N, C-alpha and C positions, 0 to 999 in steps of 0.2 A: 405903076402902083403894085405893090406886093400885097397879096391877100393872105391873112393868117388863117390857119386851119384849126378846127376844134381838136385839141389833143388832150390826152389824159394828163393828170398832174405828174411832174417829174418825181419819181419815187424817192429821189435823194433829197428833195426839198419840200415835198408836199407834207401837210399835216397827216399824221397817221394815228389812228386810235386802236389801241390794243385792249380788248375786253378781259376782265378777270372773271373768275368763276361766279362771283356774286352777281355781277351784271348779267351774265349769261342766263342765270336762273330767272332774273326779273324779266328778261326779254323773250323768254319762251313761255307762252301762256297756253296751257293745255286745257281741254274741255272741263276737267274736274276743278279748274280754278275759275271758271266762268261764274260770275255772280249775277243772278237774275234780279233786276229791279222792276218790281210790279207797281211802283209808285212814282215812276219817272215823269209822268205828264198829267196835265190837268184833266184829261178825258178818261182816266182809268176806271172811274166809277160809273160811267155811262154804260148801260146794259150791254150794248153790242160790242163794248171794248173790254169787258171784264176778262181777266186772265192773260192779257198781253204782257210781255216782259221785254225789257230793254237791257242791253249789255254795253259796257264802256271798257274797251280793251286798251286803246291808245287815246288819251285825252278824254275830256268830259263830254264831248259831243254836244247835244242840245238838251240834255236832261234838265228838268226843272226841279229835281229832287236834291235838296242840299245834302242829303245823307247818302247819295249814290256811292257805289264802290267803283273805283277806277283801277284797273290792273297796272297800267303804266302811265304815269303822269309826267312824260317827257315830251317836249315839243317836237313834232315831226314835220310840221307844215301842213298836216292833215290829221283828221281824227278817224279812228276805226272802231266800229261797234257792231252790234247785231240786234236782230229782233226775232222773237218767236211768240207764237200764240196758238191756241187751239183752233181747229178747223172752224171757219165761219166768223172768227173774231176779227174786228176791224180796228185799224189805226186811222183815226179821223183826219179830214182834210186840214192841212197846215202848209205853210210856205217857208222856204229856206232862202237866205240871201246868198249862200255859197253852195258849191256843188253837193249833191247827194247822189251817190252811185250805189245801186242795189246789185249785190252779187249773190245769187241763189245757189246754195250747195245741197239743199235737201227739200223735197216737196215742191210746192208751187204757190204763187201769189198772184193776185190781181192788183196791179197798181192803178189807181184812179187819178185822173187829172181834172181840175176844175173845182170850183167852190162846192158844187153839189155832185162831184164825181161824174161829170157828163161824158168823159172819155176814159178809156182804159187800155192798159197794156198787160198782157199775160206774161209772167216770168216763171220759168221752170228751172230745173237743175242745169247748171252750167251757163245760164243766161245772165247777161249784165244789162241793166237799164240805167242810163245816166239821166236822171230827171232834170229837166231844165230848172234854172233858178227862177225865182219870182213867178211861180205858178203854184196854185194849191195842188197838193198831192196827198193821197192816203193809200193804204193797202190792206188787203184782206187775205187771210190764209185760205186758199182754195184747195189745199192738199191735206195730207194727214196732220195729226196734232203735233208731230215733231218737225214740221217744216221749219226751215232755217234760212235766214237771209242775212249776209254780212252787209254792212253799210259803211261807205267811206265818205267823209264829209270834208269839204275844202277849208283850209286855213286852220291855224291853231285856235283862233277865236272865231267861231261861226256866226256870232252876232245874235244867236237865238233863233226863234221862229215866230211866225204870226199864225194864229189859229183862225179858222173860219169863224165868223161871228156866231153862227148857229151852234158851233161846238162850245164856245165860251158860255153861251146862255144855258145850254144843257148841263154843262159842268157845274154851273152855279146852283142848279137845282139839286145836285148831289152834294153840295157843301164845299166844293173846291173852286178856288179862284186863282188867278194868276196875278202876282204883284208886279210892279213896274221894274223890279230888279230881276225878273224872270224866275222868281221862286214861287213855290206853292203856298197858298193860304188855305188852311183846312178849318173851315168854320165849325165842322162837326167835332173837332178836337179842341175847340175853344179859341182858335186864332181870331184876332181882331180883323174885321173886313175893312181894310183901309189901303189907300194907294193901289187900287185895283186897276188892271188893264181893262179898258172898256172895249167892247166889240167894235171893230172898224166899220165905218159907215160906207154906203155904196159909192159916194163921191171919191173917197180915198181908194176903194177897191177897184175903181175904174182904171187905175194905173197898173194893175197886175197884168202880166203878160198872158198871151194865149198862143196856142200852136194848133196847126191842123193835125188830123190823124196821121197823115203822111209824114209830117215833120216829127211827130212823136215816135213813129215807127223807126225813123232813122236814128233815134237815140237808143234803140234796143239792138244788142248784139247777142244773138242766140248761140247756143252751143254748136248748132249745125252750120253757123255762119263763120266759124273761126277759120282764119287763113293761116295755116301752120307753115312755118319755114324750118327746115332742118339745117339751114346755114345762117342762123340768126345770131349765133355766138361764135367767136373765133375758135374757141376750144372744140367746137363740134367737128372740126376737120380731123381730130385726133382719135385714135382708137380708145375706147372706154369713155368717151366724152360725148356720145350721141345725145343731142338735146333738140327740142323744138320750141319755138316761141310763136304765139299768136297774139298780135296786138289788138287791143280793144279800144283804148282811150289814150290819146296823146302820143308823143314820140317814143317815150320809154327808153329801154336799153337795147333794143334790137340793133344788130349790126348788118342786117340785110337791107341793102339800099332800095330794094323793090317793095319793102314793107310799107303799108299805109294803114293806119288805124281807121276803122269805120267811123269813129267819133273823134273829131279833132277840136272840139270846143275847149278852150282853155279852162282847166279846172284847178290848176295848182298842183296836179299830180297826174301820173299815168297809171294805166292798168293793162297788164299783159298776162296771158296764160303761159306757164312754163310746164313742159312735159318731158319726163325722163323715163326711158325704158329701164327694166331691172338691171342693177349693177352699174349703171351709167352715172357720170358726175359732170358738173359744169366745170370743175377745176377752180383754182383759187383766183379770185378777182376782187375788185372793190370799185365803188363809185363815190362821188362826193356828196350824195344826197341820202336822206333817210330812206329806208326800204322796209316794207312789211310783206311777209308771205302768209297767205291764207291757204293752209294745207288741205286742199279739197279731197284728194284721193291718194291712197298709197301710204307706204312707209318711208319716211324721210330721215336722212342723217344730215344735220346742219353742222358745218365746221366753221367756227369763229376763229379768227386769226390764222396764222400759218406757221410752218416750221415747228420749233420747239414750243411755241405758245398756243398751238391749236387746242381748242376746247370743243369737244364733240357733244352734240345734243341729239337725241332721237325722239322727237315729239310724236305723240299719237296723232292719227288722222283727225282733222278738224281743228288742229291747233293754230294759234296765231304766233308768228315769229317776227320780231323786230330786229333789224340790223342797223346800228348807228352809222353815220357818214364816215367815210375814210377808213372803214374796218375791212380787213381781208375776210372773205367768206367763200365757202363752197357748198353746193347743194348736191346731194347724192340720193339716188333711189336705193334704199337698203332693203327693199322687199322683193317679192316674186311677181308682182303685177305692176302695171304702169302707174307712175306717180304724177299727179297733176296739182299745180298750185296757182292761185291768182297772185300776181306780184304787183305791188303798189310802190311806185317810186316817186319821191318828191320832185317838183319842178315841172314847168310846162316845156322847158327846153329838153333836148335829147340828153339822156343820162350816159355820158361817155365812160366806158369801162376801162379801167387799168388792169391789165392781165399780169399774172406772175411771169417773170422773165423766161422761165422754162417753157411755159405754154407758147409764148411768142416765138421762141427759138424753134420749138418742134413744129409749130404751124408753118413757119418760114421754110423749114426743111421739107415740109410736105407740099410746098408751093403756094402757100396762102399767107396773105398779109392784110393790112388795112390801108385804105386810101386816105387822102387828105381830109375826107369827111368822116373818118373813123368807121368806114363800112368795109366789109370783107370783099377782097378782090384777088384775082390770080396775081402772084408776084411777078409773073412774066409780063404783065400789062402795066405795071407801075413804073413810072419814069425813074431811071437810075437804079433799077433793081434787075438782077439776073442777066 
């Protein structure tokens, strides 16, 4: 029996997407384009939650505000947003059907788990917490007022959320109700109180999942726990292309066969950290899935397309960059300090990279290729080579 290997698409037959300048502008979302939504959820008038803001960068997320602003309404297979709130302000217990992954890039948060927040996980700068589905979770800003956490949600349609019964009761006292279509009813503004979601009863809530503290801790990947590889991308063997990857969640695009993400629960997407030293670049490559970069540190240059079609963008630190499937791209550190980004790729399967032919040629000349599993290996050890 002959086994087939996972290979990149044939560049001569694969679908290729070339971005134009207008699309590039839409897919680079800088901090001055972030729109804070302070009316996204039913709990925003509860005293302990006043001042919290939600952001929707890619997709609608789980917002319950029909007037929310969405920067990029293009399906990616996942949603990307963020949350901010003054110190001590709380996002109340609620439950998700699909993945919710917290990526903190500024300040600190306490993520609580359980209907009454019985358990907690502390998340600081550079930490990633993959909250399990089907558990109540909330979070509180334990850092400065400008603390910031990106949130990646599974699926294009997340199915909405379920609020803790106590939260719905408290919200009703402020005049806000949740309708069955997941929209807000504002009684204080004169909305009719009808077709309201009633708080779930204890019998129904008995089916919600639970985790031990040890199990929850296994869903946290702190900055200090990152396992960096300097041979995770084929281009890294070339001068001027020094890069490092640290997997967090799922298979991702790493080409280091020894790499194992700490969290391998299927989420519909992967998360990895990408690090580049000043002046270094990944070189031109593409994957078949949607990709989003959260530019956590440094000055980046993003190259969309290749050859004469290259469009260069230089987003500011903190920006969100979306790259569509089958589009050539390169990522470069354009600054004088280390650049770090969280990279989110669609799919639970490995994201097999197609490299520019010149990178493949130069890597082979340097003695490096990829094996049948698309992992980096010495050319001298590959059958039929050298």
